VOGU-3710 file (C-alpha; in Angstrom, 3 decimals, decimal comma):
1> msaavlrela> -17,301/14,685/-14,343  -20,018/13,767/-17,164  -23,336/13,888/-16,964  -23,797/10,484/-17,266  -21,465/10,093/-14,219  -22,752/13,067/-12,252  -26,823/10,968/-12,101  -24,957/7,996/-11,382  -23,267/9,700/-7,821  -27,105/11,774/-7,632
11> gllprpggna> -28,253/7,877/-7,044  -25,843/6,837/-4,854  -26,702/9,007/-2,549  -29,041/8,740/0,496  -31,895/10,781/0,420  -33,565/12,212/3,307  -36,592/10,688/4,550  -40,111/12,321/5,892  -40,055/16,171/5,852  -36,835/16,710/5,019
21> gtlpplltfv> -37,145/14,950/1,816  -40,219/17,210/0,584  -39,360/20,616/-1,312  -39,639/23,813/0,050  -43,777/25,082/0,543  -42,766/28,385/-1,125  -42,700/26,489/-4,546  -46,694/26,025/-4,362  -47,027/30,289/-5,093  -44,775/31,244/-7,395
31> phhgyiante> -45,365/31,587/-11,280  -44,748/28,914/-13,528  -45,031/31,201/-16,718  -41,755/32,540/-17,848  -39,569/30,945/-15,575  -36,526/29,893/-16,268  -35,175/26,370/-15,508  -32,799/25,597/-12,919  -32,084/28,991/-11,488  -34,047/28,431/-8,114
41> kyaegpvalg> -31,994/29,132/-4,559  -33,373/28,475/-1,541  -31,518/30,233/1,773  -32,615/29,960/5,708  -29,565/31,563/6,732  -27,496/34,709/6,217  -24,460/33,375/4,696  -26,610/31,302/2,200  -28,409/34,755/1,418  -25,729/36,599/0,800
51> aigspisael> -24,182/33,643/-1,717  -27,115/33,637/-4,331  -27,579/37,272/-5,536  -30,119/38,604/-3,448  -31,870/41,898/-4,227  -32,291/42,783/-0,527  -29,532/41,981/2,822  -29,756/39,634/5,376  -30,981/42,255/7,965  -33,651/43,110/5,766
61> vdfntspevl> -34,823/39,823/5,940  -34,399/39,185/9,393  -33,205/36,061/9,962  -34,161/35,706/13,433  -37,475/35,483/12,757  -37,061/32,292/10,922  -37,744/33,042/7,803  -37,331/30,954/4,619  -36,131/32,405/1,168  -36,631/31,168/-2,460
71> lrqystpsga> -35,529/32,933/-5,762  -36,319/32,697/-9,364  -35,347/33,954/-12,701  -38,100/35,200/-14,832  -38,078/35,901/-18,727  -40,498/39,096/-19,106  -41,041/41,139/-21,738  -38,899/44,382/-20,221  -35,952/41,741/-19,891  -34,739/38,916/-17,107
81> atlmlieypt> -36,304/39,612/-13,797  -35,493/37,971/-10,378  -38,582/36,967/-8,054  -37,822/36,495/-4,726  -40,195/35,277/-1,785  -39,646/35,432/1,952  -41,864/33,747/3,916  -42,208/34,212/7,380  -44,100/32,118/10,302  -47,473/34,929/10,523
91> palsaahlrn> -48,824/37,851/8,465  -47,885/40,520/11,160  -44,223/39,761/10,563  -44,676/39,787/7,162  -46,717/43,340/6,857  -43,586/44,805/9,111  -40,789/43,273/7,494  -42,456/44,724/3,818  -43,065/48,377/5,210  -39,139/48,289/6,485
101> ieaayhaaqs> -37,799/47,060/3,237  -39,662/49,781/1,083  -38,344/52,291/3,402  -34,646/50,970/3,041  -35,745/51,604/-1,568  -36,660/54,373/-0,972  -33,829/55,907/1,067  -31,519/54,031/-1,509  -33,470/55,981/-3,923  -32,522/59,311/-2,190
111> kagvtsvenv> -29,373/58,110/-2,225  -29,584/58,845/2,160  -26,247/56,300/2,388  -28,226/53,070/3,086  -27,230/49,866/1,616  -29,524/47,354/2,367  -31,393/47,237/-0,830  -28,299/45,728/-3,617  -30,715/46,629/-6,336  -32,106/49,931/-6,458
121> gpffakrtgp> -33,044/49,617/-10,067  -36,774/48,572/-10,707  -38,295/47,351/-7,431  -41,651/45,830/-6,724  -42,837/44,561/-3,533  -45,570/43,270/-2,153  -47,217/40,758/0,853  -49,723/38,040/0,481  -50,372/36,245/3,744  -46,901/35,474/5,353
131> ivaiaagpls> -45,331/35,979/2,012  -43,399/39,439/0,840  -42,988/38,720/-3,022  -40,134/41,418/-4,260  -39,401/41,405/-8,311  -36,260/43,275/-9,032  -34,865/43,928/-12,519  -35,428/45,823/-15,787  -38,930/45,617/-14,977  -41,413/48,070/-16,437
141> qsdaqtllga> -44,515/48,236/-14,124  -47,226/46,360/-15,525  -44,463/43,480/-16,303  -43,541/43,512/-12,795  -47,312/43,726/-11,335  -48,012/40,457/-14,132  -45,108/38,684/-12,119  -46,262/39,770/-8,985  -50,100/38,980/-8,803  -49,174/35,515/-10,038
151> vnwdasvtwn> -48,362/35,091/-6,105  -51,003/34,483/-4,025  -51,099/32,212/-0,519  -53,678/30,325/-0,247  -54,838/29,838/3,876  -55,048/25,950/4,152  -57,603/24,498/6,799  -57,278/20,844/8,043  -60,179/19,259/9,391  -58,252/16,270/10,839
161> entyfdkknn> -56,081/17,853/13,471  -56,339/16,150/16,819  -57,738/19,115/19,271  -58,540/16,762/21,913  -57,039/18,148/24,285  -57,706/21,906/22,985  -60,667/22,088/25,401  -61,126/25,734/24,107  -61,462/24,927/20,086  -62,934/21,071/19,999
171> ianllvniii> -66,588/21,133/19,605  -67,329/17,385/20,787  -66,203/18,530/24,311  -68,947/21,539/24,060  -71,252/19,549/22,992  -70,997/16,494/25,955  -70,600/19,474/28,159  -74,177/20,440/27,110  -75,093/16,950/27,103  -74,171/17,110/30,924
181> lciivgalsl> -75,408/20,078/32,009  -78,927/19,055/30,338  -78,552/15,793/32,440  -77,487/17,441/35,809  -80,185/20,406/35,095  -83,171/17,363/35,037  -81,694/15,223/37,578  -82,230/18,217/40,024  -85,754/18,983/38,476  -86,761/15,374/39,491
191> aaglafggar> -85,166/15,050/42,973  -86,788/18,888/43,835  -90,291/17,508/42,340  -90,094/14,331/44,046  -89,008/16,239/47,117  -91,981/18,498/47,213  -94,522/15,677/46,506  -92,595/13,688/49,245  -93,378/16,443/51,888  -96,620/17,106/51,034
201> vllrrffpgp> -97,914/13,396/51,318  -96,048/12,926/54,448  -97,631/16,296/55,710  -101,020/15,182/55,360  -100,670/11,638/56,365  -98,925/13,264/60,099  -101,363/16,163/60,577  -104,490/16,027/58,485  -105,756/18,629/60,517  -104,523/22,486/59,851
211> vfghadqtef> -101,042/22,614/58,617  -99,252/25,813/59,341  -102,160/27,341/59,979  -104,289/27,258/57,079  -107,118/24,495/56,593  -106,879/21,503/54,439  -109,745/21,999/52,960  -108,700/25,767/51,746  -105,450/24,650/50,374  -106,991/24,459/47,176
221> islnledevv> -110,089/26,085/45,301  -112,815/24,281/43,695  -115,476/25,675/42,140  -118,161/23,261/42,784  -119,994/23,882/39,387  -122,224/21,024/39,781  -124,128/22,021/42,858  -124,665/25,637/41,193  -126,275/24,024/37,984  -128,791/21,662/40,120
231> qasparpggs> -129,918/24,565/42,425  -129,945/27,104/39,756  -132,323/24,745/36,765  -136,064/25,888/37,007  -138,934/23,677/36,539  -139,581/22,516/33,358  -143,343/24,736/32,379  -146,658/22,892/32,065  -147,050/20,991/35,281  -146,294/17,591/35,768
241> aegsngs> -146,018/14,473/33,971  -149,308/13,484/34,943  -151,464/16,547/34,236  -149,870/16,406/30,288  -151,126/12,916/30,476  -154,405/13,105/31,003  -154,913/15,918/29,059
//
């Protein structure tokens, strides 16, 4: 079939909708410099991984943990290289699998009979977040570091996630609970004050005399400062007002 017929056939194929029609998110983390066009391949299972020429076996990738695999070919000063990205559900899984991959590579280099690493030549790996990046092929260490250094995972934080039913992580529920607590505490304080004041008023009305063994006049302490000032004020010197007028 010619290219024109193939394009016409591709246009007649139904396009998947929703998330099935979008490319894998691993494409956002791969470098573009030196990329050889139309060499990217994806795998979500051991059969597909074996068909795309992976540098490591499906056993080391461990598809039981639901990873996604992307392979791309790059042109470097040292020659053609394969960049392989394996995205695991969590960073902890990626760290554990990176240790297994490096251990298998070192064992294969020492001829310990391990065949999990297909390419025993130059092999470089690193982890960034939940992604394990592997550079394999005739690469120098500087070229491998440049290629792997362009792979960086960035955590995306979404603010529009509905957390209404998540009581622990919803800040709105915390503020509402604080307001409700303040209202309850204020209502209890007001009720306690009214009850205390009302009880005193009722006791003074029905028991005007001593209450609970205390006299009513001794319930509050008063200094009577006005009486003390009047008694202690001395007479003005110079006699009375009449004497002063006569003089």
